[in-house]
C-alpha positions in Angstrom: 13.6 -21.0 4.4 16.9 -21.2 6.8 15.7 -20.4 10.1 17.9 -17.8 10.6 16.7 -16.0 7.5 12.9 -15.8 9.0 13.3 -13.7 11.4 15.1 -11.0 9.2 12.6 -11.1 6.6 9.6 -10.8 9.4 11.7 -7.7 10.5 11.8 -5.9 7.3 8.7 -6.4 6.7 7.5 -5.6 10.3 9.4 -2.2 9.4 7.3 -1.9 6.5 4.5 -2.2 8.0 5.2 0.3 10.7 5.9 2.9 8.4 2.7 2.0 5.9 0.6 2.4 9.5 2.5 5.9 10.2 1.2 7.2 7.0 -2.2 5.8 7.3 -2.6 7.5 10.4 -2.0 10.8 9.0 -5.5 10.2 7.8 -6.8 11.6 11.4 -6.2 15.2 10.7 -9.8 14.9 9.1 -12.7 15.8 11.0 -16.0 15.0 10.2 -16.9 18.0 11.5 -14.7 20.5 10.1 -15.0 20.8 6.0 -11.5 22.6 5.9 -10.1 19.5 6.8 -11.9 17.1 4.0 -8.8 16.5 1.7 -9.2 14.1 -1.1 -5.5 13.7 -1.4 -5.4 12.6 2.0 -8.0 10.2 1.3 -6.2 8.7 -1.9 -3.2 8.5 -0.1 -5.1 6.3 2.3 -6.4 4.0 -0.2 -2.7 3.5 -1.6 -1.2 2.7 1.6 -4.3 0.4 2.5 -3.3 -1.6 -0.9 0.3 -1.4 0.0 -0.3 -2.5 3.5 -2.5 -5.4 2.5 0.3 -6.7 -0.1 2.6 -6.8 2.6 0.3 -9.1 4.5 -1.0 -11.1 2.1 1.3 -13.9 -0.1 1.7 -13.2 -3.4 0.5 -15.7 -5.7 1.3 -16.4 -9.1 -2.1 -15.6 -11.3 -2.3 -19.0 -13.4 0.1 -21.7 -12.0 -1.1 -24.3 -9.4 0.3 -26.9 -7.3 0.1 -30.4 -7.4 -2.9 -29.9 -5.0 -4.4 -27.2 -7.1 -3.5 -24.6 -4.8 -1.9 -21.2 -6.4 1.7 -21.2 -6.5 3.4 -18.8 -4.0 5.8 -15.9 -5.1 6.6 -14.2 -2.0 5.4 -15.1 1.4 3.6 -12.3 3.1 3.8 -11.1 7.0 1.1 -13.2 7.8 2.7 -16.5 6.4 6.1 -15.9 7.7 5.1 -15.4 11.2 3.1 -18.6 11.1 6.1 -20.5 9.4 8.4 -18.8 12.6 5.9 -19.7 14.8 5.5 -23.5 13.1 9.5 -23.6 13.3 9.5 -22.6 17.3 7.0 -25.8 17.9 9.1 -28.0 16.0 11.8 -27.3 18.1 10.3 -28.3 21.7 
C-alpha cells in the first residue's frame, strides 16, 4: 500500500471509531439503580455499535480463500492492521 494513502485510511477509520465510541458512550444513561433508565433500545443499539466497532478494528477476511501459507485472504485491513503496517513502514525508514 502506498505510504501516503496509509495515514489517510487510518485517519478515516479513526474518525469512524470516534463516532462509534460516542454512540457506545450513550449507554451511560442507564443507571442500575433506576429502572426508569433501563431502555432495551439503548442496549440493542449498544450491541450494533459494538459489532461495528469490532468490524472496524479487525481485518475482513475471505470466508473460504486461503493464501499459500494457509492464512485467510484479507479483503480489507482493519484499523489494528493498518496501524501495525504504519509503524512497520516507519521503522524501515530509520
